[in-house]
KOLFI-909474 format. One record per atom (N, C-alpha, C, O): chain; atom name; x, y, z. Coordinates in Angstrom, 1 decimal. Layout:
REM KOLFI-909474
  unit  site      xx      yy      zz
     A    CA       X       Y       Z
...
This chain:
REM KOLFI-909474
  unit  site      xx      yy      zz
     A     N     9.3   -34.9   -15.6
     A    CA     8.7   -34.1   -14.5
     A     C     8.9   -32.6   -14.7
     A     O     7.9   -31.9   -14.5
     A     N    10.0   -32.1   -15.2
     A    CA    10.2   -30.7   -15.4
     A     C     9.3   -30.2   -16.5
     A     O     8.8   -29.1   -16.4
     A     N     9.1   -31.0   -17.5
     A    CA     8.1   -30.7   -18.6
     A     C     6.7   -30.5   -18.1
     A     O     6.0   -29.6   -18.5
     A     N     6.3   -31.4   -17.1
     A    CA     5.0   -31.3   -16.6
     A     C     4.8   -30.0   -15.7
     A     O     3.8   -29.4   -15.7
     A     N     5.9   -29.7   -15.0
     A    CA     5.9   -28.5   -14.1
     A     C     5.8   -27.2   -15.0
     A     O     5.0   -26.3   -14.7
     A     N     6.5   -27.2   -16.1
     A    CA     6.5   -26.1   -17.0
     A     C     5.1   -26.0   -17.6
     A     O     4.6   -24.9   -17.7
     A     N     4.5   -27.1   -18.0
     A    CA     3.2   -27.1   -18.6
     A     C     2.2   -26.6   -17.7
     A     O     1.3   -25.8   -18.0
     A     N     2.3   -27.0   -16.4
     A    CA     1.3   -26.6   -15.4
     A     C     1.5   -25.1   -15.1
     A     O     0.5   -24.3   -15.1
     A     N     2.7   -24.6   -15.0
     A    CA     3.0   -23.2   -14.8
     A     C     2.4   -22.4   -16.0
     A     O     1.8   -21.3   -15.7
     A     N     2.7   -22.8   -17.2
     A    CA     2.2   -22.1   -18.4
     A     C     0.7   -22.0   -18.4
     A     O     0.1   -21.0   -18.7
     A     N     0.0   -23.1   -18.0
     A    CA    -1.5   -23.2   -18.0
     A     C    -2.0   -22.2   -16.9
     A     O    -2.9   -21.5   -17.2
     A     N    -1.4   -22.2   -15.7
     A    CA    -1.8   -21.3   -14.7
     A     C    -1.6   -19.9   -15.0
     A     O    -2.5   -19.0   -14.8
     A     N    -0.5   -19.6   -15.7
     A    CA    -0.2   -18.2   -16.1
     A     C    -1.2   -17.8   -17.2
     A     O    -1.7   -16.6   -17.1
     A     N    -1.5   -18.6   -18.1
     A    CA    -2.4   -18.3   -19.2
     A     C    -3.8   -18.1   -18.7
     A     O    -4.6   -17.3   -19.3
     A     N    -4.2   -18.8   -17.7
     A    CA    -5.6   -18.7   -17.1
     A     C    -5.7   -17.5   -16.1
     A     O    -6.8   -17.2   -15.7
     A     N    -4.6   -17.0   -15.8
     A    CA    -4.6   -15.8   -14.8
     A     C    -4.8   -16.3   -13.4
     A     O    -5.0   -15.5   -12.5
     A     N    -4.6   -17.6   -13.1
     A    CA    -4.8   -18.1   -11.8
     A     C    -3.6   -17.8   -10.9
     A     O    -3.7   -17.6    -9.7
     A     N    -2.4   -17.7   -11.5
     A    CA    -1.2   -17.5   -10.8
     A     C    -0.5   -16.3   -11.5
     A     O    -0.2   -16.4   -12.7
     A     N    -0.1   -15.3   -10.8
     A    CA     0.7   -14.2   -11.3
     A     C     2.0   -14.1   -10.6
     A     O     2.0   -14.0    -9.3
     A     N     3.1   -14.2   -11.3
     A    CA     4.4   -14.1   -10.6
     A     C     4.5   -12.7   -10.0
     A     O     4.1   -11.7   -10.6
     A     N     5.2   -12.6    -8.9
     A    CA     5.5   -11.4    -8.2
     A     C     6.7   -10.8    -8.9
     A     O     7.8   -11.4    -8.9
     A     N     6.6    -9.6    -9.4
     A    CA     7.7    -8.9   -10.1
     A     C     8.4    -8.1    -9.0
     A     O     7.7    -7.4    -8.2
     A     N     9.7    -8.1    -9.0
     A    CA    10.5    -7.4    -7.9
     A     C    10.1    -5.9    -7.8
     A     O    10.1    -5.4    -6.7
     A     N     9.8    -5.3    -9.0
     A    CA     9.4    -3.9    -8.9
     A     C     8.1    -3.6    -8.3
     A     O     7.8    -2.5    -7.8
     A     N     7.2    -4.7    -8.2
     A    CA     5.9    -4.5    -7.5
     A     C     6.0    -4.7    -6.0
     A     O     5.1    -4.3    -5.3
     A     N     7.1    -5.2    -5.5
     A    CA     7.2    -5.4    -4.1
     A     C     7.5    -4.0    -3.5
     A     O     8.5    -3.4    -3.9
     A     N     6.7    -3.6    -2.5
     A    CA     6.8    -2.3    -2.0
     A     C     7.2    -2.4    -0.5
     A     O     6.6    -3.2     0.2
     A     N     8.2    -1.7    -0.1
     A    CA     8.5    -1.5     1.3
     A     C     7.7    -0.4     1.9
     A     O     8.1     0.8     1.9
     A     N     6.5    -0.7     2.4
     A    CA     5.6     0.3     2.8
     A     C     6.1     1.1     4.0
     A     O     5.8     2.3     4.1
     A     N     6.9     0.5     4.9
     A    CA     7.4     1.2     6.0
     A     C     8.4     2.3     5.6
     A     O     8.4     3.4     6.0
     A     N     9.2     1.9     4.6
     A    CA    10.2     2.9     4.1
     A     C     9.5     4.0     3.3
     A     O     9.8     5.1     3.4
     A     N     8.4     3.6     2.6
     A    CA     7.6     4.6     1.8
     A     C     7.0     5.5     2.8
     A     O     6.9     6.7     2.5
     A     N     6.4     5.0     3.9
     A    CA     5.8     5.9     4.9
     A     C     6.9     6.9     5.4
     A     O     6.6     8.1     5.6
     A     N     8.0     6.4     5.7
     A    CA     9.1     7.3     6.2
     A     C     9.5     8.4     5.2
     A     O     9.7     9.5     5.6
     A     N     9.5     8.0     3.9
     A    CA     9.9     9.0     2.9
     A     C     8.8    10.0     2.6
     A     O     9.1    11.1     2.4
     A     N     7.5     9.5     2.5
     A    CA     6.4    10.3     2.0
     A     C     5.5    10.9     3.1
     A     O     4.8    11.9     2.8
     A     N     5.4    10.2     4.2
     A    CA     4.4    10.6     5.2
     A     C     4.9    11.0     6.5
     A     O     4.2    11.9     7.2
     A     N     6.0    10.5     7.0
     A    CA     6.5    10.8     8.3
     A     C     6.8    12.2     8.6
     A     O     6.8    12.6     9.8
     A     N     7.0    13.0     7.6
     A    CA     7.3    14.5     7.9
     A     C     6.0    15.1     8.5
     A     O     6.2    16.0     9.4
     A     N     4.9    14.7     8.1
     A    CA     3.6    15.3     8.6
     A     C     2.8    14.3     9.6
     A     O     2.0    14.8    10.3
     A     N     3.1    13.0     9.6
     A    CA     2.3    12.1    10.4
     A     C     3.2    11.2    11.2
     A     O     4.2    10.7    10.7
     A     N     2.8    11.0    12.4
     A    CA     3.4    10.0    13.3
     A     C     2.4     8.9    13.6
     A     O     1.2     9.2    13.4
     A     N     2.8     7.8    14.1
     A    CA     1.9     6.7    14.3
     A     C     1.0     7.1    15.5
     A     O    -0.3     6.8    15.4
     A     N     1.5     7.6    16.6
     A    CA     0.7     7.8    17.8
     A     C     0.6     9.2    18.3
     A     O     0.1     9.4    19.4
     A     N     1.1    10.2    17.5
     A    CA     0.9    11.6    18.0
     A     C     0.7    12.5    16.8
     A     O     1.1    12.2    15.7
     A     N     0.0    13.6    17.0
     A    CA    -0.2    14.6    16.0
     A     C     1.1    15.3    15.7
     A     O     1.8    15.7    16.6
     A     N     1.3    15.5    14.4
     A    CA     2.4    16.4    13.9
     A     C     1.7    17.5    13.1
     A     O     0.8    18.1    13.6
     A     N     2.1    17.7    11.9
     A    CA     1.4    18.7    11.0
     A     C     0.0    18.1    10.7
     A     O    -1.0    18.8    10.5
     A     N    -0.1    16.8    10.5
     A    CA    -1.3    16.1    10.2
     A     C    -1.7    15.2    11.3
     A     O    -0.9    15.1    12.3
     A     N    -2.8    14.5    11.2
     A    CA    -3.2    13.7    12.3
     A     C    -2.3    12.5    12.5
     A     O    -1.7    12.0    11.6
     A     N    -2.4    11.9    13.7
     A    CA    -1.7    10.7    14.0
     A     C    -2.3     9.6    13.2
     A     O    -3.5     9.6    13.0
     A     N    -1.5     8.6    12.9
     A    CA    -2.1     7.4    12.1
     A     C    -3.2     6.8    13.0
     A     O    -4.2     6.4    12.4
     A     N    -3.0     6.7    14.3
     A    CA    -4.0     6.0    15.1
     A     C    -5.3     6.8    15.2
     A     O    -6.3     6.2    15.6
     A     N    -5.3     8.0    14.8
     A    CA    -6.5     8.8    14.8
     A     C    -7.2     8.9    13.4
     A     O    -8.3     9.5    13.3
     A     N    -6.6     8.2    12.4
     A    CA    -7.2     8.2    11.1
     A     C    -8.3     7.2    10.9
     A     O    -8.5     6.3    11.8
     A     N    -9.1     7.4     9.9
     A    CA   -10.2     6.5     9.6
     A     C    -9.6     5.1     9.3
     A     O    -8.5     5.0     8.7
     A     N   -10.3     4.1     9.8
     A    CA    -9.8     2.7     9.5
     A     C   -10.5     2.2     8.3
     A     O   -10.3     1.0     7.9
     A     N   -11.2     3.0     7.6
     A    CA   -11.9     2.6     6.3
     A     C   -10.9     2.6     5.2
     A     O   -10.3     3.6     4.9
     A     N   -10.7     1.4     4.6
     A    CA    -9.7     1.2     3.5
     A     C   -10.0     2.2     2.4
     A     O    -9.0     2.8     1.9
     A     N   -11.2     2.3     1.9
     A    CA   -11.5     3.1     0.8
     A     C   -11.3     4.6     1.1
     A     O   -10.8     5.4     0.2
     A     N   -11.6     5.0     2.3
     A    CA   -11.4     6.4     2.7
     A     C    -9.9     6.7     2.7
     A     O    -9.5     7.8     2.3
     A     N    -9.1     5.8     3.2
     A    CA    -7.6     6.0     3.3
     A     C    -7.1     6.1     1.9
     A     O    -6.2     6.9     1.6
     A     N    -7.5     5.2     1.0
     A    CA    -7.0     5.1    -0.4
     A     C    -7.4     6.4    -1.1
     A     O    -6.5     7.0    -1.8
     A     N    -8.6     6.9    -0.9
     A    CA    -9.0     8.1    -1.6
     A     C    -8.2     9.3    -1.1
     A     O    -7.8    10.2    -1.8
     A     N    -8.0     9.4     0.2
     A    CA    -7.2    10.5     0.8
     A     C    -5.8    10.5     0.3
     A     O    -5.2    11.5    -0.1
     A     N    -5.2     9.3     0.2
     A    CA    -3.8     9.2    -0.3
     A     C    -3.8     9.6    -1.8
     A     O    -2.9    10.3    -2.2
     A     N    -4.8     9.3    -2.6
     A    CA    -4.8     9.6    -4.0
     A     C    -5.2    11.1    -4.2
     A     O    -4.5    11.7    -5.0
     A     N    -6.2    11.6    -3.6
     A    CA    -6.7    12.9    -3.9
     A     C    -6.2    14.0    -2.9
     A     O    -6.2    15.2    -3.3
     A     N    -5.8    13.6    -1.7
     A    CA    -5.4    14.5    -0.7
     A     C    -6.6    14.9     0.1
     A     O    -7.8    14.5    -0.2
     A     N    -6.4    15.7     1.1
     A    CA    -7.4    16.2     2.0
     A     C    -6.9    17.3     2.9
     A     O    -5.8    17.3     3.4
     A     N    -7.7    18.4     2.9
     A    CA    -7.3    19.6     3.6
     A     C    -5.9    20.1     3.1
     A     O    -5.8    20.3     1.9
     A     N    -4.9    20.2     3.9
     A    CA    -3.6    20.7     3.5
     A     C    -2.8    19.6     2.8
     A     O    -1.7    19.9     2.2
     A     N    -3.2    18.3     3.0
     A    CA    -2.4    17.2     2.4
     A     C    -2.6    17.1     0.9
     A     O    -3.7    17.1     0.4
     A     N    -1.5    17.0     0.2
     A    CA    -1.6    16.9    -1.3
     A     C    -2.0    15.5    -1.6
     A     O    -1.8    14.5    -0.9
     A     N    -2.5    15.3    -2.8
     A    CA    -2.8    14.0    -3.3
     A     C    -1.5    13.3    -3.9
     A     O    -0.6    14.0    -4.3
     A     N    -1.5    12.0    -3.9
     A    CA    -0.3    11.3    -4.4
     A     C    -0.6    10.4    -5.6
     A     O     0.2     9.6    -5.9
     A     N    -1.8    10.6    -6.2
     A    CA    -2.1     9.7    -7.3
     A     C    -1.1     9.8    -8.5
     A     O    -0.9     8.9    -9.2
     A     N    -0.5    11.0    -8.6
     A    CA     0.5    11.2    -9.7
     A     C     1.9    11.0    -9.3
     A     O     2.8    11.2   -10.0
     A     N     2.1    10.7    -8.0
     A    CA     3.4    10.5    -7.4
     A     C     3.7     9.1    -7.0
     A     O     4.9     8.7    -6.9
     A     N     2.7     8.3    -6.7
     A    CA     2.8     6.9    -6.3
     A     C     2.1     6.0    -7.2
     A     O     1.1     6.4    -7.8
     A     N     2.5     4.8    -7.3
     A    CA     1.8     3.8    -8.1
     A     C     0.7     3.2    -7.3
     A     O     0.6     3.5    -6.1
     A     N    -0.2     2.5    -8.0
     A    CA    -1.3     1.9    -7.3
     A     C    -0.9     0.9    -6.3
     A     O    -1.4     0.8    -5.2
     A     N     0.2     0.2    -6.6
     A    CA     0.8    -0.8    -5.7
     A     C     1.3    -0.1    -4.4
     A     O     1.2    -0.6    -3.3
     A     N     1.9     1.0    -4.6
     A    CA     2.5     1.8    -3.5
     A     C     1.4     2.3    -2.6
     A     O     1.5     2.3    -1.4
     A     N     0.3     2.8    -3.2
     A    CA    -0.8     3.3    -2.4
     A     C    -1.5     2.2    -1.7
     A     O    -1.8     2.4    -0.5
     A     N    -1.7     1.1    -2.3
     A    CA    -2.3    -0.1    -1.6
     A     C    -1.4    -0.6    -0.5
     A     O    -1.9    -0.9     0.6
     A     N    -0.1    -0.6    -0.7
     A    CA     0.9    -1.0     0.4
     A     C     0.8     0.0     1.5
     A     O     0.8    -0.4     2.7
     A     N     0.7     1.3     1.2
     A    CA     0.6     2.3     2.3
     A     C    -0.7     2.1     3.1
     A     O    -0.7     2.2     4.3
     A     N    -1.8     1.9     2.4
     A    CA    -3.1     1.6     3.1
     A     C    -3.0     0.4     4.0
     A     O    -3.4     0.5     5.2
     A     N    -2.4    -0.7     3.5
     A    CA    -2.2    -1.9     4.3
     A     C    -1.4    -1.6     5.5
     A     O    -1.6    -2.0     6.7
     A     N    -0.3    -0.8     5.3
     A    CA     0.6    -0.5     6.4
     A     C    -0.1     0.4     7.5
     A     O     0.1     0.1     8.7
     A     N    -0.8     1.4     7.0
     A    CA    -1.6     2.2     8.0
     A     C    -2.6     1.4     8.8
     A     O    -2.7     1.6    10.0
     A     N    -3.3     0.5     8.1
     A    CA    -4.3    -0.3     8.8
     A     C    -3.6    -1.2     9.9
     A     O    -4.1    -1.3    11.0
     A     N    -2.5    -1.8     9.5
     A    CA    -1.8    -2.6    10.5
     A     C    -1.2    -1.8    11.6
     A     O    -1.3    -2.2    12.8
     A     N    -0.8    -0.6    11.4
     A    CA    -0.3     0.3    12.5
     A     C    -1.4     0.7    13.4
     A     O    -1.1     1.0    14.6
     A     N    -2.6     0.8    12.9
     A    CA    -3.7     1.2    13.7
     A     C    -4.2     0.0    14.5
     A     O    -5.1     0.2    15.4
     A     N    -3.7    -1.2    14.3
     A    CA    -4.1    -2.3    15.0
     A     C    -5.3    -3.0    14.4
     A     O    -5.9    -3.9    15.0
     A     N    -5.6    -2.6    13.1
     A    CA    -6.7    -3.2    12.4
     A     C    -6.5    -4.6    11.9
     A     O    -7.4    -5.4    11.7
     A     N    -5.2    -5.0    11.7
     A    CA    -4.9    -6.3    11.1
     A     C    -3.6    -6.7    11.8
     A     O    -2.7    -5.9    12.0
     A     N    -3.6    -8.0    12.2
     A    CA    -2.3    -8.5    12.8
     A     C    -1.3    -8.9    11.8
     A     O    -0.2    -9.4    12.1
């Protein structure tokens, strides 16, 4: 049985059907928001930057803003990984009530 499970896992991995989650790829988006964003942004009120609830709910727009920056906000493409940016976008959308 163990040999069959290993063979199946190997087949799925080789076909790209299943990708194991690497601990380094797991991102705590809430903590990342607190570290990188909360100085200028709050969820429901304006600080130096707009409140999260007032931001665009468009995923691509959020991702582009995080990567390239906008107005006084710097870009984070060279400071955050793609996984971290994606996690932040998901976190922001959830905080806006866009996803349960």
